[in-house]
Every structure is written in C-alpha cells, then in structure tokens.
C-alpha positions in Angstrom: -20.2 4.8 5.7 -24.1 4.3 6.4 -24.5 1.2 4.2 -24.8 -1.9 6.0 -21.6 -3.5 5.6 -23.4 -6.8 5.1 -25.0 -5.6 1.8 -21.5 -4.5 0.0 -19.7 -6.4 -2.3 -16.6 -8.1 -1.0 -13.1 -8.6 -2.2 -12.6 -12.4 -0.7 -14.6 -15.1 -1.4 -14.9 -18.8 -0.4 -16.7 -21.7 -2.3 -17.2 -23.5 0.9 -18.3 -26.5 -0.9 -15.0 -27.6 -2.5 -12.9 -26.6 0.9 -11.5 -30.2 1.9 -10.4 -28.3 5.4 -6.7 -29.0 4.8 -6.5 -25.9 7.1 -3.4 -24.5 5.0 -5.4 -21.0 4.8 -6.3 -20.8 8.9 -2.8 -21.6 9.3 -1.5 -18.8 7.3 -4.1 -16.4 7.8 -2.8 -13.5 10.0 -5.8 -12.0 11.1 -7.7 -14.9 12.6 -10.2 -14.4 9.5 -10.5 -18.1 8.5 -11.1 -20.5 11.2 -12.5 -24.1 11.3 -16.1 -24.5 12.2 -16.1 -26.4 15.5 -19.4 -28.6 14.3 -19.0 -28.9 10.7 -15.3 -29.3 10.5 -15.0 -26.8 7.3 -13.2 -23.6 7.3 -15.3 -20.5 6.9 -14.4 -17.3 6.4 -15.0 -14.0 8.3 -14.8 -10.9 6.1 -15.1 -8.5 8.7 -11.5 -9.6 9.8 -9.8 -10.1 6.7 -7.0 -7.6 5.6 -7.1 -8.8 1.9 -3.4 -9.9 2.0 -4.2 -12.8 -0.2 -2.0 -15.4 1.4 -5.1 -17.5 1.7 -5.8 -17.3 -2.2 -2.1 -17.7 -3.2 -1.5 -20.9 -1.1 -4.9 -22.7 -1.1 -4.3 -26.4 -2.7 -7.9 -26.6 -3.7 -8.3 -22.8 -5.1 -11.1 -22.7 -3.5 -10.7 -19.0 -2.3 -11.1 -16.1 -4.7 -10.0 -12.6 -4.8 -10.8 -9.3 -6.7 -7.5 -8.1 -6.4 -4.2 -9.5 -8.6 -5.8 -13.1 -8.9 -4.2 -15.4 -11.3 -5.8 -14.0 -14.5 -5.2 -10.6 -13.9 -1.6 -11.1 -12.8 -0.9 -13.0 -16.1 -2.8 -10.7 -18.2 -1.0 -7.9 -16.8 2.8 -9.9 -17.7 1.7 -10.6 -21.4 1.1 -6.6 -21.9 3.9 -5.3 -19.6 6.4 -7.9 -21.5 6.0 -6.0 -24.6 5.6 -2.7 -23.0 8.7 -2.8 -21.2 10.7 -4.9 -23.7 12.5 -7.0 -21.2 12.9 -10.7 -20.0 13.3 -9.6 -16.2 10.3 -9.5 -13.8 10.5 -7.6 -10.6 7.8 -8.4 -8.0 7.9 -5.7 -5.4 5.8 -5.3 -2.0 4.7 -1.6 -2.1 6.1 -1.6 1.8 9.7 -2.1 0.5 10.3 -1.0 -2.8 11.9 2.7 -3.4 11.5 4.1 -6.9 12.6 2.5 -10.2 16.3 3.8 -10.0 16.4 2.4 -6.2 15.2 -1.1 -7.2 17.6 -1.0 -10.3 20.5 -0.6 -7.9 19.0 -3.3 -5.4 19.4 -6.0 -8.0 21.6 -4.5 -10.6 19.1 -4.7 -13.3 18.7 -1.2 -15.5 15.8 -2.5 -17.1 13.0 -5.0 -16.1 9.3 -5.4 -15.9 7.8 -4.1 -12.5 5.0 -5.7 -10.8 3.9 -3.9 -7.4 1.5 -5.5 -5.2 0.5 -4.9 -1.9 2.4 -8.2 -0.5 4.7 -10.6 -2.1 3.3 -13.3 -0.4 -0.1 -13.0 -2.5 1.7 -14.3 -5.8 0.9 -17.7 -6.5 3.4 -20.4 -7.5 1.6 -20.5 -11.2 2.6 -16.5 -11.6 6.5 -17.8 -11.5 6.5 -20.5 -13.3 3.8 -19.3 -16.3 6.0 -16.2 -16.4 9.2 -18.3 -17.3 6.8 -20.1 -19.7 6.1 -16.7 -21.4 9.9 -16.0 -21.9 10.7 -14.3 -18.7 14.2 -15.8 -17.9 14.6 -14.0 -14.6 12.6 -13.2 -11.6 13.6 -10.7 -8.9 11.4 -10.4 -5.8 12.0 -7.8 -3.4 9.9 -8.3 0.0 9.9 -6.7 2.9 12.2 -7.4 6.2 10.5 -10.2 8.0 9.7 -8.5 11.0 8.6 -5.2 8.9 5.9 -7.2 6.9 2.6 -5.3 7.4 0.9 -8.6 6.9 2.9 -10.6 9.4 3.7 -13.6 7.3 3.7 -12.6 3.7 7.5 -11.6 3.8 8.7 -15.1 5.5 6.0 -17.4 3.6 7.5 -16.0 0.3 11.1 -16.7 1.7 10.1 -20.6 1.8 8.2 -20.6 -1.7 11.1 -19.1 -3.4 13.2 -21.9 -1.7 11.0 -24.7 -2.9 10.4 -23.3 -6.4 14.1 -22.4 -7.2 14.6 -26.3 -6.5 12.1 -27.6 -8.5 13.6 -25.2 -11.3 16.8 -26.8 -10.7 15.6 -30.2 -11.5 14.0 -28.6 -14.7 17.1 -27.4 -15.9 16.8 -24.0 -14.8 19.7 -22.1 -13.0 19.5 -22.0 -9.1 19.0 -18.4 -9.0 16.2 -18.2 -11.6 14.3 -16.5 -8.6 16.2 -13.9 -6.7 14.6 -12.7 -3.3 16.0 -9.7 -1.5 14.4 -7.8 1.3 14.3 -3.8 1.9 12.8 -1.5 4.1 11.7 2.0 3.9 13.1 4.4 6.8 13.1 7.9 7.8 15.8 10.0 7.1 17.3 13.2 9.6 18.6 16.0 9.0 20.7 16.7 12.1 21.4 20.6 10.8 17.8 21.1 10.5 16.6 19.8 13.8 15.4 21.7 16.3 15.0 19.1 19.0 11.2 20.1 19.4 10.5 16.5 20.6 7.2 16.2 18.1 8.7 13.1 16.3 9.3 11.3 19.7 5.6 12.1 21.0 3.8 10.6 18.0 6.2 8.1 17.0 3.6 4.7 17.3 7.0 2.5 17.6 9.2 4.8 20.1 11.8 5.0 17.5 12.6 8.5 18.2 14.6 9.7 21.0 15.2 13.0 22.2 18.9 13.5 23.2 20.0 16.4 25.0 22.7 17.6 23.6 22.5 16.0 20.2 18.9 16.6 19.2 16.8 13.6 17.8 18.1 9.8 17.1 16.3 7.1 15.8 16.6 3.3 16.1 16.0 2.6 12.6 15.4 -1.2 13.4 12.3 0.1 15.4 11.1 2.6 12.8 8.4 0.8 10.6 8.1 3.7 7.8 4.7 5.2 8.7 5.8 8.7 7.8 3.9 10.2 11.0 7.2 12.1 12.4 7.9 13.4 8.9 4.4 15.0 8.9 4.5 16.1 12.1 8.4 17.7 12.1 8.0 21.6 12.2 11.7 22.2 10.9 11.3 19.6 7.6 14.4 17.9 9.4 12.7 14.3 8.6 12.2 12.3 5.6 10.7 9.0 4.7 12.5 7.5 1.6 10.1 6.9 -1.4 8.2 9.8 0.1 10.0 12.8 0.2 8.7 16.4 0.5 9.7 17.6 -2.9 9.1 14.1 -4.6 5.4 14.7 -3.4 5.2 18.4 -4.5 6.4 17.2 -7.9 3.4 14.7 -8.1 1.0 17.5 -6.9 2.4 20.0 -9.5 2.2 17.5 -12.3 -1.6 16.1 -11.6 -2.8 19.7 -10.9 -1.7 20.5 -14.4 -2.9 17.6 -16.1 -6.5 16.9 -14.2 -9.6 18.0 -15.6 -12.0 20.3 -13.7 -13.6 19.6 -11.0 -9.8 18.6 -10.0 -9.7 16.2 -7.2 -6.2 15.2 -5.5 -6.8 12.0 -3.3 -4.0 11.2 -0.7 -4.6 7.5 -0.5 -3.0 4.9 2.3 -1.5 2.3 0.2 -3.0 -0.5 2.5 -6.6 1.6 2.3 -7.5 0.6 -1.5 -5.8 -1.8 -3.8 -6.1 -0.2 -7.7 -6.4 -2.5 -10.5 -3.0 -3.3 -12.6 -3.8 -1.4 -15.7 -6.7 1.0 -14.0 -7.1 4.4 -15.2 -8.4 7.2 -13.0 -10.9 9.5 -14.1 -9.9 12.8 -15.9 -10.3 14.7 -13.0 -9.0 12.5 -10.3 -5.5 11.6 -9.1 -4.0 9.6 -6.4 -0.7 10.0 -4.2 -0.2 6.8 -2.3 1.5 7.1 0.7 2.7 4.3 3.2 0.0 5.5 5.9 -2.4 8.3 5.8 -0.3 9.8 8.7 2.1 10.8 6.0 -0.2 13.5 4.9 1.6 16.5 5.3 -0.8 19.6 5.9 1.8 21.5 3.7 0.7 19.4 0.9 -2.7 19.9 1.1 -2.5 23.7 1.2 -0.1 23.3 -1.9 -2.5 21.1 -3.9 -5.3 24.4 -3.4 -2.7 26.8 -4.3 -2.0 24.8 -7.5 -5.6 24.9 -8.5 -6.7 21.9 -7.1 -10.8 22.0 -6.4 -10.8 19.4 -3.6 -8.5 17.3 -1.8 -9.5 13.8 0.2 -7.5 11.6 2.3 -8.8 8.0 2.1 -7.5 6.1 5.1 -7.8 2.8 7.1 -10.1 2.5 9.9 -7.9 2.7 13.3 -8.8 -1.1 13.7 -7.3 -2.2 10.4 -4.3 0.6 10.6 -1.4 -1.2 9.3 0.8 1.4 11.7 -0.5 0.7 15.1 -3.5 3.2 14.8 -1.4 5.8 13.2 -4.6 6.9 10.9 -6.4 7.9 13.7 -3.6 10.8 14.2 -4.2 11.4 10.4 -7.7 12.1 11.1 -7.2 14.1 13.8 -4.5 16.4 11.6 -6.5 16.9 8.7 -9.5 17.8 11.2 -7.5 20.4 12.6 -6.4 21.8 9.4 -10.2 21.8 8.0 -11.2 24.3 10.9 -8.7 26.5 9.8 -9.5 26.0 6.3 -13.1 27.5 7.4 -11.5 30.9 8.0 -11.1 31.2 4.1 -14.1 29.0 3.0 -12.2 25.9 2.0 -13.5 23.7 4.7 -15.9 21.8 2.7 -13.2 21.1 0.0 -11.1 19.2 2.2 -12.4 15.2 3.0 -11.5 12.5 5.2 -12.8 9.1 5.2 -11.9 5.3 6.0 -12.4 2.7 3.6 -11.1 -0.8 3.2 -9.7 -3.1 0.4 -12.3 -5.6 1.5 -14.9 -3.7 0.3 -13.8 -2.2 -3.1 -16.9 -0.3 -3.8 -16.3 2.2 -0.6 -13.6 4.2 -2.2 -15.2 4.8 -5.4 -18.7 5.7 -3.3 -16.8 8.3 -1.2 -15.1 10.0 -4.6 -18.2 10.0 -6.2 -19.9 11.9 -3.5 -16.9 14.6 -2.9 -17.0 15.1 -6.6 -20.5 16.0 -6.5 -20.0 18.1 -3.6 -17.1 20.0 -5.4 -19.2 20.6 -8.7 -21.7 22.0 -6.5 -19.1 24.4 -5.1 -17.4 25.6 -7.9 -14.0 26.4 -8.7 -11.8 26.9 -5.6 -10.1 29.9 -6.3 
C-alpha cells in the first residue's frame, strides 16, 4: 500500500487520559504493542505492533481501550438478533482457528441447536458478554477455544480458561449451575490418505513446523502435535493426498460453485486469510464480491483459482497477512510466491491481470476495501473473463 500508514484509520485506540497504568493490558499483550512509558509512567499503544487480538480491550478494568471489531455493543446487538434467528437458548462462542463446521461443533458439545458466535479469538470476549447473555435468556454458554499451545494470539486461549473458571464461581454464588459456561478446546489438523501419497516430499519441504516426515518405505507421516493447521502442505501436494479439516478440497469447490452462480458481474472472488481481515458480524458483501476465508493464505490452491475462472469468475484476489504479521511462521510469503508463479502462467492466456495478491491487516480496517475497489475497477475495465 502506497498510503502512509500513519494517515490511515486504525482498529484499536486508547484513551490515555483515563488510563490508571495498572498494566493489565501490557501484561496480557502478546506482541509488546502496549508498554509503560519510562518518563510518564503511562501505558502507550504502538499500533504498528498490534495484531488486534482484543485481549487488551476485553480485560482493561478501566475500559480505556476501544476496538472497531466485536466490541461490547456489536456483540450484544448480534446476540439479540441471533437469539430470534436461531430460536435457541444455547450460545456457542468459537475461535476461528479451532471451529469445525456446524455439525462438528454440535458433536463436540452434544448440542444440535445453538446460536453461533465466531470470533478471531475467544480471549477478546469481555466478561459482560457472558453475563448479559444470561440476562437475555440464554441458559447455556459453550466456548470452543484453540489448544493452549495452538493459539494464534499466544495467550488468548489460556486467558479464556482462567476467565471461565472465575465466571463459573461467580455464577455459582448467584444460583446458576456450576457448568453454565463450558469450555472445550479443539485444533484443526491435516489428514493424510496414505493410498494417494506418492512420497514426493513437498509437504516435508514446505511445512513451517517440521510436522511432516518422509519415511521409506511408508510415505509421509505427520506429527499432529506439531501441526498448526496452516494448510500449506495441502496446497502443495500434487497427489491430493492431504486434506485440512474444515477446508477440504471439495468443500472449497462447492463454495466456488455456489458463489460464482449467485454473484453479479463483474464477479470478484476473494480468498482471504481469516487473520488478515475481520468481517463484521452482520456484514453483507457487495453483490459482485464473495469471500472464502482460509486458515492462512498459504492454503490457497492453484486448482481452486483455476476452478473459479472456469466457473465464470471475472477476477480472483488473494488477501494475506504480511510476512511479519503471519500467524503461521511467514507462510503467507510462500502463498505470494505460489500466486505469482500461477500469475505468470496465466499471462499466456491473457488472464494475468485477473489475479491479484495483496497484503492487508485488521489494524488498518480500510485496507481490504481499498484493495477490492481498485481491483474491481480494473476488472470492469478488462470486461468479461471468458
């Protein structure tokens, strides 16, 4: 982006005049974006380091930190509407990185019907959301967090665990059941079809976590404790022997087919890293734009990009974190290389300009919209893609 970052709107702000310097926020911040100023003693926010996890917002006792995404008002407004829409008195709060599909969540908690609340990290949910949800008539709250060592925001899952213990103790004193709030942890991992594996070693070479090992004989084995579910190995597997739970090949293909049929022209399909941009809870996309959120931009499969063009999509955009912001050991850089390689090949059939890669961040909420607007204008100028 050419625009000076200092001139952009930011997603997290601090009212330093009311800060008591209690240091709760700086203690919790995984990225050292909040620090105590040596001269003034005040806690200051360096937004360029912020990853918008929301831990500071959810846990600041003085409420001097504001966030654009999933603040108290937007969460409560969503719950009021969703309670009517889903006709349920059970709320399930889910981390994006840990949640399988609805059926999978239902099996984990044994709850066939619930109000879903999907957020980038369950650690960003303030205490008031739990308590006010109960006052709305919600009788049961399930929380699905990442495994502690798997949390993309490092401390969000652990903080949530301690918070729920404290809340249940409080609720017990108020006459609620001790298990009013239930916490479970889950991680989405790679799956291997040994019958399809050709032992090429691509997954071993590309895995950022050294989770894959090539054994002879026997093909590939994975250390699932080391796997962080980025999906890079899946995208690089030439034999389609790997799948990533909740982002299987067929599931993404079905989304491409559905979106391509319902979009207006010019049709723009965006493969978006789910950590690079945080959509509003009740947001509606433009009639010509659809999003497929991925665990990391590295999960983008060249097959799916080509499939989108074959289905009549006019332009495909891949929105990733920068390498410095990447939650998957700079895997987004490998995604950029993969897209650039495909783009060069598309040049032979006149489609190079219809594929666009960009890096965006949730700390600058206008970045993705600006990229989409510029790309949409380019696609309009190019006309139909064939």
